[in-house]
C-alpha distance (Angstrom), angle and dihedral (degrees) to the residues before:
residue distance angle dihedral
M1 . . .
E2 3.79 . .
I3 3.78 111.3 .
S4 3.78 115.9 -145.5
K5 3.76 137.0 150.1
N6 3.78 112.9 -84.6
K7 3.76 130.7 -167.9
A8 3.78 118.1 -132.0
L9 3.79 128.5 -169.6
L10 3.80 118.9 -145.4
V11 3.78 113.4 -150.7
R12 3.79 121.0 -168.6
D13 3.76 99.8 -164.4
S14 3.79 133.3 -163.7
A15 3.79 123.2 -102.1
R16 3.81 109.0 -88.9
T17 3.78 143.4 175.1
G18 3.78 118.5 -84.8
I19 3.79 93.2 -107.3
D20 3.80 93.0 52.1
N21 3.81 93.6 44.8
M22 3.80 91.7 54.2
R23 3.80 92.7 43.4
I24 3.80 91.3 53.6
D25 3.80 93.1 50.3
D26 3.81 89.2 48.9
C27 3.82 92.2 48.1
L28 3.79 91.7 50.5
L29 3.81 89.4 53.3
Q30 3.81 93.2 46.9
R31 3.82 90.8 50.5
A32 3.81 95.5 50.8
V33 3.81 110.0 124.6
P34 3.84 129.7 -172.9
E35 3.81 96.7 -106.3
G36 3.79 94.9 33.2
P37 3.80 126.3 110.8
I38 3.75 129.4 -95.4
V39 3.80 105.5 -104.4
V40 3.80 119.0 -145.6
R41 3.80 115.7 -169.9
I42 3.81 129.1 -170.0
Y43 3.78 115.7 -166.8
R44 3.79 148.7 154.7
W45 3.80 136.8 -152.5
S46 3.80 126.6 -104.6
E47 3.83 92.5 -136.7
P48 3.81 136.6 7.3
T49 3.81 104.2 -71.8
L50 3.79 138.7 172.9
S51 3.79 117.4 -134.3
L52 3.80 109.8 -160.7
G53 3.78 124.9 -148.8
H54 3.79 113.6 -108.2
F55 3.82 94.2 -100.2
Q56 3.81 98.7 40.8
Q57 3.80 127.3 106.1
I58 3.80 119.9 -147.6
E59 3.82 89.1 -137.9
D60 3.81 89.3 67.5
L61 3.81 90.2 67.7
V62 3.81 91.2 70.3
D63 3.82 92.4 67.3
D64 3.81 96.5 35.8
P65 3.83 117.0 103.1
A66 3.82 89.2 -119.0
G67 3.79 92.2 55.0
I68 3.79 92.3 44.4
S69 3.81 94.9 49.6
Q70 3.82 93.4 41.9
P71 3.84 109.0 29.4
S72 3.81 91.1 176.5
L73 3.82 87.9 75.3
N74 3.80 87.9 71.6
R75 3.80 90.4 60.7
L76 3.81 97.3 53.0
P77 3.81 121.0 107.0
W78 3.78 111.3 -101.8
V79 3.78 140.4 -166.5
R80 3.79 132.7 -169.3
R81 3.79 119.6 -119.8
K82 3.80 124.3 -143.2
T83 3.81 87.5 -130.9
G84 3.79 128.0 75.4
G85 3.78 132.3 -118.6
G86 3.77 132.6 76.6
A87 3.79 131.3 -38.1
I88 3.80 117.9 -80.1
L89 3.78 123.8 -148.0
H90 3.80 103.4 -140.9
D91 3.78 107.2 -157.4
Q92 3.81 120.7 95.6
E93 3.80 94.6 25.5
I94 3.79 144.9 80.0
T95 3.78 121.7 -116.7
Y96 3.78 122.3 -151.4
S97 3.78 132.4 -173.1
F98 3.76 136.1 178.7
V99 3.79 132.1 -171.4
I100 3.80 119.9 -153.2
P101 3.83 117.8 -167.7
A102 3.80 115.1 -124.4
S103 3.81 90.9 -116.0
K104 3.82 90.9 71.4
G105 3.82 89.8 76.7
L106 3.81 96.9 -120.0
L107 3.80 99.2 117.6
D108 3.80 95.7 81.8
K109 3.78 121.2 117.4
G110 3.78 110.2 -79.7
A111 3.80 94.5 22.5
N112 3.81 91.4 106.8
E113 3.79 94.6 69.8
V114 3.81 90.7 41.9
L115 3.81 89.3 59.0
Y116 3.80 93.8 43.9
R117 3.77 91.8 51.1
A118 3.80 94.6 43.6
V119 3.80 92.2 56.8
H120 3.79 98.1 36.1
E121 3.80 93.9 47.2
A122 3.82 90.8 51.0
V123 3.81 90.1 51.8
R124 3.81 90.3 44.5
D125 3.80 92.3 52.8
G126 3.80 90.1 47.6
L127 3.80 92.0 52.3
I128 3.79 90.8 48.2
R129 3.80 88.8 54.8
L130 3.81 86.9 53.4
G131 3.79 89.1 56.4
L132 3.82 100.9 -100.8
E133 3.81 125.5 131.9
A134 3.79 95.6 -122.4
S135 3.80 126.1 167.2
L136 3.78 142.9 152.1
S137 3.79 112.1 -88.9
E138 3.84 96.8 -127.2
N139 3.85 85.2 -170.1
C140 3.78 131.4 99.9
T141 3.80 126.3 -151.1
C142 3.80 90.9 -165.3
S143 3.82 92.5 73.6
V144 3.79 90.5 50.5
A145 3.81 91.3 50.1
K146 3.80 92.5 50.5
K147 3.79 92.4 51.3
S148 3.78 94.8 47.4
G149 3.80 96.9 39.6
D150 3.79 90.9 -125.0
E151 3.78 125.1 128.7
E152 3.79 120.0 -112.3
P153 3.81 116.5 -101.9
F154 3.80 113.5 -81.6
L155 3.81 93.9 -127.7
C156 3.81 118.5 74.2
F157 3.81 94.2 -139.4
Q158 3.80 90.4 59.0
R159 3.81 90.3 56.2
R160 3.80 129.4 74.3
T161 3.78 135.0 -147.4
P162 3.82 122.4 177.5
V163 3.81 92.6 -103.9
D164 3.81 97.7 47.0
L165 3.79 114.0 118.1
V166 3.78 117.2 -122.1
V167 3.78 135.4 -178.4
G168 3.77 105.2 -153.4
A169 3.80 105.3 -45.3
H170 3.81 94.2 -22.5
K171 3.80 124.5 96.2
V172 3.81 109.9 -138.5
L173 3.82 103.7 167.9
G174 3.78 132.4 36.6
S175 3.81 129.6 165.3
A176 3.79 139.7 -169.9
Q177 3.80 136.9 -167.6
R178 3.76 143.7 -146.5
R179 3.81 125.4 -166.1
T180 3.78 130.4 -158.9
R181 3.79 133.2 164.6
A182 3.80 87.6 -93.8
G183 3.78 96.3 56.2
L184 3.77 148.5 -73.7
L185 3.79 130.6 -60.4
Q186 3.78 120.3 -159.7
H187 3.76 122.0 179.2
G188 3.75 133.7 169.7
S189 3.79 146.1 170.6
L190 3.81 127.1 -120.5
L191 3.80 109.1 -157.2
L192 3.81 111.8 -141.5
R193 3.80 104.5 170.2
A194 3.78 140.0 -0.9
S195 3.78 113.3 -85.4
G196 3.78 121.2 -124.1
E197 3.80 85.2 -131.6
F198 3.83 92.5 61.8
G199 3.78 115.3 7.2
A200 3.80 96.2 -179.1
L201 3.81 92.0 83.6
L202 3.80 109.8 76.9
G203 3.77 122.9 -156.5
I204 3.77 134.6 -150.2
Q205 3.78 95.5 -86.9
D206 3.80 91.7 49.1
I207 3.80 89.6 55.9
G208 3.81 104.7 35.9
K209 3.78 133.5 48.6
I210 3.79 97.1 -113.2
P211 3.82 122.9 147.4
S212 3.80 113.6 -101.7
E213 3.81 90.3 -128.1
F214 3.82 92.7 58.3
L215 3.84 109.9 136.7
W216 3.78 99.1 -122.1
E217 3.80 96.8 169.5
E218 3.80 93.1 56.0
W219 3.79 89.9 43.9
L220 3.81 92.4 51.4
V221 3.81 92.1 48.7
D222 3.80 89.0 55.6
R223 3.81 91.7 48.7
L224 3.82 92.5 49.6
C225 3.80 90.9 49.8
E226 3.78 90.0 47.5
G227 3.80 93.2 49.6
L228 3.80 96.9 45.5
G229 3.78 89.4 44.0
T230 3.80 90.5 64.3
I231 3.82 87.8 64.4
L232 3.80 103.6 31.4
P233 3.82 124.5 19.6
L234 3.78 101.1 -125.6
N235 3.77 136.4 -160.0
Y236 3.80 103.2 -151.7
E237 3.77 123.5 -153.1
V238 3.79 112.4 -166.9
L239 3.78 109.2 -135.3
E240 3.77 109.5 -164.0
L241 3.77 93.4 -156.6
K242 3.78 116.0 153.0
D243 3.78 98.6 175.5
L244 3.80 125.7 53.7
G245 3.78 90.6 165.0
Y246 3.81 91.8 123.2
L247 3.80 87.6 73.1
L248 3.80 89.6 62.3
K249 3.81 95.5 59.1
């Protein structure tokens, strides 16, 4: 892989509906060009929302243990992602995404796990510095499901892949990817606190003794830069852009 300096734009976006959040990520991927920048986006959701993996059906939630124990989940607004995996409850969390143009040389076979690990290990190391016992899962629920004949849990944070980030027994960060000829999109969710919509999933601040006023968005930006910087030396330009609404027109 040729190493060169790359410009990256950091976008701190406004809170949006699920449909608009997914449309913006998709637009950023579609607009990736060979000499264009890497775009890193930090965003939230305007209301508690489920984002379903590409192959999931919302009807499956009714019979899932999560939907049975918390029927209110079935009444939440939902949107389908272009990436796979389980459904994410976007509420007390921060979502990130980045788009890397194909010209950066990160679309080769095997690059997907390299990117997952780069980001997740940077977040892991940051959590360790905050005093939490964070690690990569190194386990996979999919193999268990195949052996038992059972389906995987509907919710992403009740599943495990080897590169998921856990604090103790609790998953706090999961990511997914989509590739096109234009480039690669990776997005993920960092769980901060348990949601009132499903309190069984604990977040970082439920587990660790971290001040409630801690600036998680700034902290996550630094971790993303740190992780991507282990693969590509980057010159970051902070773009204080609060409205990407033009992409929705």
